[in-house]
SEMINU-990444 format. One line per 4 residues: number of its first residue (from 1); for each residue x, y, z of N, C-alpha, C. Coordinates in nm, 2 decimals. Layout:
BEGIN
NUM) X:Y:Z:X:Y:Z:X:Y:Z ~ ...
% end
This chain:
BEGIN
1) 8.62:7.84:18.71:8.48:7.84:18.68:8.35:7.73:18.74 ~ 8.28:7.77:18.70:8.16:7.74:18.81:7.98:7.77:18.75 ~ 7.94:7.65:18.79:7.78:7.64:18.71:7.70:7.67:18.86 ~ 7.62:7.78:18.81:7.52:7.83:18.92:7.35:7.81:18.90
5) 7.31:7.67:18.91:7.18:7.67:18.92:7.10:7.78:18.96 ~ 7.00:7.79:18.86:6.85:7.94:18.86:6.74:7.88:18.91 ~ 6.67:7.88:19.01:6.55:7.77:19.01:6.42:7.83:19.01 ~ 6.45:8.02:18.94:6.32:8.07:18.97:6.35:8.24:18.88
9) 6.20:8.31:18.83:6.25:8.36:18.74:6.30:8.53:18.81 ~ 6.24:8.45:18.93:6.34:8.61:19.06:6.52:8.63:19.02 ~ 6.52:8.55:19.01:6.70:8.54:19.02:6.75:8.68:18.98 ~ 6.87:8.76:19.02:6.85:8.85:18.96:6.97:8.84:18.82
13) 7.01:8.76:18.78:7.06:8.76:18.61:6.98:8.68:18.59 ~ 6.87:8.63:18.57:6.75:8.57:18.46:6.75:8.62:18.36 ~ 6.70:8.78:18.39:6.69:8.84:18.22:6.79:8.86:18.16 ~ 6.94:8.85:18.21:7.05:8.84:18.16:7.04:8.74:18.09
17) 7.03:8.66:18.11:7.03:8.49:18.07:6.94:8.46:17.96 ~ 6.85:8.52:18.00:6.74:8.47:17.89:6.77:8.58:17.73 ~ 6.83:8.69:17.81:6.86:8.76:17.63:6.95:8.66:17.55 ~ 7.03:8.66:17.62:7.19:8.53:17.61:7.10:8.48:17.51
21) 7.00:8.38:17.61:6.95:8.26:17.56:6.87:8.32:17.35 ~ 6.76:8.40:17.41:6.71:8.46:17.28:6.82:8.51:17.16 ~ 6.97:8.55:17.20:6.99:8.57:17.08:7.11:8.48:17.01 ~ 7.14:8.39:17.12:7.26:8.29:17.07:7.16:8.18:17.01
25) 7.04:8.15:16.99:6.94:8.11:16.91:6.85:8.12:16.84 ~ 6.81:8.07:16.68:6.70:8.04:16.63:6.56:8.02:16.70 ~ 6.48:8.17:16.67:6.36:8.08:16.77:6.30:7.92:16.70 ~ 6.36:7.89:16.63:6.25:7.77:16.61:6.37:7.66:16.74
29) 6.49:7.75:16.76:6.55:7.62:16.83:6.52:7.64:17.01 ~ 6.44:7.68:17.03:6.41:7.80:17.22:6.31:7.78:17.26 ~ 6.27:7.78:17.36:6.17:7.76:17.40:6.12:7.86:17.45 ~ 5.94:7.94:17.43:5.93:8.03:17.46:5.94:8.05:17.59
33) 5.94:8.21:17.66:5.94:8.23:17.74:5.89:8.16:17.92 ~ 5.73:8.18:17.90:5.69:8.08:18.00:5.73:7.91:18.03 ~ 5.74:7.86:17.89:5.77:7.71:17.95:5.89:7.72:17.99 ~ 6.06:7.85:17.91:6.14:7.82:18.05:6.10:7.84:18.16
37) 6.02:7.93:18.21:6.02:7.96:18.37:5.88:7.85:18.39 ~ 5.81:7.81:18.34:5.74:7.67:18.44:5.85:7.59:18.45 ~ 5.96:7.56:18.40:6.05:7.39:18.36:6.14:7.43:18.50 ~ 6.17:7.52:18.52:6.31:7.61:18.65:6.27:7.57:18.78
41) 6.16:7.51:18.82:6.13:7.43:18.90:6.18:7.28:18.95 ~ 6.16:7.21:18.80:6.19:7.04:18.75:6.29:7.00:18.83 ~ 6.30:6.94:18.88:6.50:6.85:18.97:6.50:6.81:18.88 ~ 6.45:6.76:18.76:6.57:6.69:18.64:6.64:6.83:18.53
45) 6.57:6.94:18.53:6.63:7.05:18.46:6.74:7.14:18.55 ~ 6.79:7.13:18.48:6.89:7.29:18.55:6.94:7.37:18.44 ~ 6.87:7.47:18.48:6.92:7.63:18.42:7.02:7.68:18.45 ~ 7.13:7.72:18.46:7.30:7.72:18.54:7.36:7.77:18.46
49) 7.40:7.92:18.50:7.48:8.03:18.48:7.61:7.99:18.46 ~ 7.63:8.01:18.35:7.83:7.98:18.38:7.93:8.07:18.45 ~ 7.97:8.07:18.53:8.09:8.21:18.65:8.17:8.15:18.64 ~ 8.22:8.25:18.56:8.38:8.29:18.60:8.42:8.33:18.72
53) 8.42:8.33:18.83:8.47:8.39:18.94:8.31:8.43:19.00 ~ 8.22:8.57:18.97:8.12:8.60:18.98:8.07:8.68:18.89 ~ 8.17:8.67:18.77:8.14:8.68:18.58:8.08:8.61:18.55 ~ 7.91:8.68:18.47:7.84:8.59:18.40:7.90:8.57:18.28
57) 7.91:8.42:18.24:7.96:8.42:18.09:7.90:8.34:18.02 ~ 7.82:8.29:18.04:7.70:8.21:17.97:7.60:8.13:18.01 ~ 7.54:8.02:17.96:7.45:7.94:17.98:7.45:7.81:17.97 ~ 7.42:7.70:18.04:7.39:7.55:18.01:7.29:7.45:18.09
61) 7.22:7.47:18.00:7.06:7.40:18.01:7.06:7.32:17.96 ~ 7.07:7.21:18.10:7.04:7.04:18.09:6.96:6.99:18.16 ~ 6.93:6.86:18.11:6.85:6.75:18.17:6.93:6.65:18.24 ~ 6.92:6.59:18.32:7.01:6.51:18.43:6.88:6.41:18.47
65) 6.93:6.27:18.46:6.84:6.17:18.51:6.98:6.05:18.57 ~ 6.97:5.92:18.55:7.05:5.86:18.64:7.17:5.87:18.60 ~ 7.18:5.82:18.43:7.27:5.79:18.40:7.33:5.94:18.25 ~ 7.26:5.99:18.28:7.28:6.08:18.15:7.24:6.21:18.17
69) 7.33:6.33:18.12:7.30:6.46:18.11:7.27:6.52:17.94 ~ 7.18:6.56:17.94:7.14:6.60:17.83:7.18:6.79:17.79 ~ 7.23:6.84:17.73:7.24:6.93:17.69:7.17:7.01:17.58 ~ 7.06:7.04:17.64:6.96:7.12:17.59:7.00:7.22:17.49
73) 7.06:7.28:17.59:7.16:7.49:17.56:7.29:7.51:17.61 ~ 7.36:7.52:17.54:7.52:7.56:17.62:7.53:7.70:17.49 ~ 7.56:7.83:17.53:7.56:7.96:17.49:7.65:8.03:17.60 ~ 7.74:8.12:17.57:7.86:8.21:17.65:7.81:8.32:17.52
77) 7.79:8.41:17.65:7.86:8.58:17.56:7.91:8.57:17.43 ~ 7.89:8.67:17.38:8.01:8.69:17.21:8.11:8.70:17.23 ~ 8.12:8.89:17.36:8.25:8.86:17.39:8.33:8.79:17.43 ~ 8.27:8.70:17.51:8.41:8.61:17.56:8.38:8.43:17.45
81) 8.40:8.45:17.37:8.34:8.33:17.30:8.51:8.31:17.26 ~ 8.56:8.21:17.20:8.69:8.15:17.23:8.80:8.16:17.32 ~ 8.70:8.15:17.42:8.83:8.16:17.58:8.81:8.09:17.66 ~ 8.75:7.94:17.61:8.76:7.82:17.73:8.63:7.83:17.81
85) 8.54:7.92:17.76:8.44:7.92:17.88:8.37:7.77:17.83 ~ 8.33:7.77:17.71:8.26:7.65:17.67:8.27:7.48:17.70 ~ 8.44:7.50:17.66:8.49:7.38:17.72:8.48:7.36:17.87 ~ 8.54:7.49:17.91:8.49:7.48:18.05:8.40:7.41:18.11
89) 8.26:7.42:18.09:8.11:7.43:18.12:8.12:7.27:18.05 ~ 8.14:7.22:18.00:8.14:7.05:17.94:8.22:7.00:18.02 ~ 8.34:7.07:18.06:8.44:7.00:18.19:8.39:7.00:18.26 ~ 8.29:7.07:18.33:8.19:7.06:18.46:8.09:6.93:18.41
93) 8.03:6.91:18.34:7.93:6.83:18.31:8.01:6.71:18.28 ~ 8.10:6.67:18.23:8.18:6.51:18.23:8.22:6.52:18.34 ~ 8.24:6.61:18.46:8.28:6.52:18.56:8.21:6.48:18.63 ~ 8.08:6.48:18.62:7.98:6.39:18.67:8.01:6.27:18.66
97) 8.13:6.22:18.54:8.07:6.09:18.54:7.99:6.04:18.45 ~ 7.85:6.08:18.40:7.72:6.03:18.34:7.71:6.08:18.17 ~ 7.68:6.00:18.13:7.72:6.04:17.98:7.65:6.14:17.92 ~ 7.74:6.23:17.84:7.70:6.36:17.82:7.65:6.37:17.68
101) 7.53:6.44:17.66:7.43:6.44:17.49:7.42:6.49:17.52 ~ 7.37:6.54:17.35:7.41:6.69:17.31:7.39:6.69:17.12 ~ 7.27:6.77:17.04:7.28:6.81:16.96:7.36:6.93:16.90 ~ 7.38:6.92:16.76:7.44:6.97:16.68:7.38:6.99:16.56
105) 7.40:7.11:16.46:7.34:7.15:16.36:7.40:7.06:16.26 ~ 7.35:6.96:16.16:7.45:6.90:16.03:7.56:6.97:16.03 ~ 7.67:6.96:16.00:7.78:7.01:15.94:7.76:7.06:15.78 ~ 7.73:7.12:15.73:7.67:7.18:15.59:7.76:7.32:15.58
109) 7.79:7.39:15.65:7.88:7.53:15.65:7.99:7.51:15.70 ~ 8.05:7.63:15.70:8.14:7.65:15.80:8.14:7.70:15.96 ~ 8.02:7.73:16.02:8.00:7.74:16.11:7.98:7.62:16.16 ~ 7.88:7.53:16.12:7.84:7.40:16.19:7.94:7.37:16.17
113) 8.03:7.33:16.04:8.17:7.26:16.08:8.27:7.29:16.22 ~ 8.28:7.41:16.20:8.34:7.47:16.32:8.32:7.46:16.49 ~ 8.19:7.41:16.50:8.11:7.35:16.57:8.13:7.24:16.60 ~ 8.10:7.13:16.51:8.15:6.98:16.53:8.27:6.92:16.56
117) 8.34:7.03:16.54:8.52:7.02:16.52:8.55:7.04:16.69 ~ 8.48:7.15:16.74:8.48:7.20:16.91:8.45:7.10:16.97 ~ 8.32:7.04:16.98:8.26:7.01:17.02:8.34:6.83:17.05 ~ 8.42:6.77:16.90:8.50:6.64:16.92:8.65:6.71:17.01
121) 8.68:6.82:17.00:8.81:6.85:17.06:8.80:6.83:17.19 ~ 8.62:6.84:17.25:8.63:6.83:17.34:8.56:6.69:17.44 ~ 8.59:6.59:17.31:8.58:6.46:17.32:8.44:6.39:17.33 ~ 8.37:6.46:17.22:8.27:6.39:17.17:8.23:6.31:17.06
125) 8.21:6.24:17.04:8.15:6.17:16.96:8.04:6.16:16.89 ~ 8.04:6.17:16.71:7.93:6.21:16.69:7.86:6.06:16.66 ~ 7.71:6.05:16.66:7.64:5.90:16.69:7.57:5.89:16.53 ~ 7.56:5.78:16.49:7.53:5.75:16.41:7.35:5.76:16.39
129) 7.27:5.72:16.46:7.13:5.81:16.41:7.10:5.87:16.35 ~ 6.98:5.88:16.25:6.89:5.95:16.21:6.82:5.98:16.33 ~ 6.81:6.16:16.33:6.77:6.22:16.45:6.68:6.30:16.40 ~ 6.58:6.39:16.47:6.49:6.49:16.48:6.38:6.58:16.62
133) 6.48:6.66:16.62:6.44:6.68:16.75:6.33:6.76:16.69 ~ 6.21:6.76:16.80:6.07:6.78:16.81:6.07:6.93:16.83 ~ 5.92:6.97:16.78:5.94:7.08:16.74:5.92:7.18:16.87 ~ 5.95:7.33:16.90:5.94:7.39:17.00:5.86:7.46:16.99
137) 5.72:7.49:16.88:5.64:7.54:16.87:5.56:7.50:16.82 ~ 5.40:7.50:16.81:5.26:7.43:16.75:5.29:7.47:16.63 ~ 5.29:7.43:16.57:5.26:7.42:16.37:5.41:7.44:16.34 ~ 5.54:7.43:16.42:5.65:7.38:16.35:5.66:7.21:16.33
141) 5.73:7.17:16.24:5.80:7.09:16.23:5.92:7.05:16.29 ~ 5.95:6.92:16.36:6.10:6.89:16.37:6.20:6.96:16.28 ~ 6.33:6.97:16.35:6.48:6.95:16.26:6.53:6.89:16.33 ~ 6.63:6.82:16.19:6.75:6.71:16.18:6.86:6.82:16.27
145) 6.89:6.71:16.34:7.00:6.71:16.41:7.12:6.62:16.44 ~ 7.22:6.61:16.49:7.38:6.53:16.45:7.34:6.55:16.65 ~ 7.32:6.38:16.69:7.34:6.36:16.84:7.52:6.34:16.87 ~ 7.56:6.40:16.97:7.70:6.34:17.03:7.71:6.30:17.11
149) 7.79:6.25:17.17:7.79:6.23:17.33:7.94:6.20:17.37 ~ 7.96:6.19:17.49:8.10:6.20:17.54:8.06:6.06:17.70 ~ 8.15:5.97:17.68:8.30:5.97:17.61:8.21:5.89:17.54 ~ 8.16:5.81:17.48:8.10:5.75:17.38:8.01:5.75:17.33
153) 7.97:5.68:17.19:7.84:5.66:17.10:7.75:5.58:17.22 ~ 7.62:5.61:17.19:7.52:5.55:17.25:7.51:5.46:17.14 ~ 7.45:5.34:17.24:7.40:5.18:17.14:7.23:5.21:17.12 ~ 7.22:5.14:17.03:7.13:5.14:16.95:6.99:5.14:17.05
157) 6.98:5.07:17.20:6.88:5.05:17.29:6.95:5.26:17.32 ~ 7.05:5.27:17.44:7.05:5.37:17.51:7.02:5.51:17.37 ~ 7.02:5.54:17.28:7.01:5.64:17.19:6.79:5.61:17.17 ~ 6.73:5.51:17.17:6.62:5.51:17.18:6.56:5.56:17.33
161) 6.66:5.55:17.43:6.56:5.57:17.53:6.59:5.74:17.55 ~ 6.72:5.74:17.48:6.72:5.92:17.50:6.60:5.98:17.42 ~ 6.59:5.95:17.25:6.52:5.98:17.23:6.32:6.04:17.25 ~ 6.29:5.90:17.33:6.20:5.84:17.42:6.17:5.92:17.50
165) 6.24:6.01:17.60:6.33:6.11:17.71:6.28:6.27:17.64 ~ 6.37:6.24:17.54:6.33:6.42:17.46:6.20:6.41:17.47 ~ 6.14:6.30:17.39:6.00:6.31:17.31:5.85:6.36:17.44 ~ 5.90:6.28:17.54:5.78:6.21:17.67:5.85:6.35:17.76
169) 5.92:6.39:17.81:6.01:6.42:17.89:6.04:6.60:17.89 ~ 6.12:6.59:17.81:6.22:6.72:17.81:6.10:6.85:17.72 ~ 6.05:6.82:17.62:5.94:6.87:17.54:5.79:6.85:17.56 ~ 5.75:6.83:17.70:5.65:6.80:17.75:5.56:6.94:17.75
173) 5.69:7.01:17.77:5.59:7.18:17.83:5.62:7.29:17.74 ~ 5.69:7.23:17.60:5.74:7.30:17.53:5.71:7.42:17.52 ~ 5.56:7.37:17.52:5.44:7.48:17.40:5.31:7.41:17.42
% end
């Protein structure tokens, strides 16, 4: 398994990748197509196809800085879920030696509790900070999420740094 970075909408698998993105996340949790296209050339942003050999299996969309990787979105093709692709992609990211940060829905129903369990089995820990992800669309409100990190929880200062980066860098071109 490996990650293949896409930096241009002309990539032959970009359309298939965006179709998966569209079915994997509700509208309020995803970027508009123009926003996604605009940030592809940003050196900090990684729009990566998850590949098993040549086979397209999913997406890992993340931001990288000197100390951390923030996984904005991670998804696997529905027919390939529960086959280790998500854990494998996270394993590739964890091998960088950087702190890996991601957000999940609060674990209030069976699906969200299952998702939290998946990340815990992958070595992620829940952080204690009240966290609201900024809106992806003008006129929307942010939404409460739970921050999970690998290999350890963030210090209060690290969390503040992440939250600022999320607001000022990641979401700068969201709409």
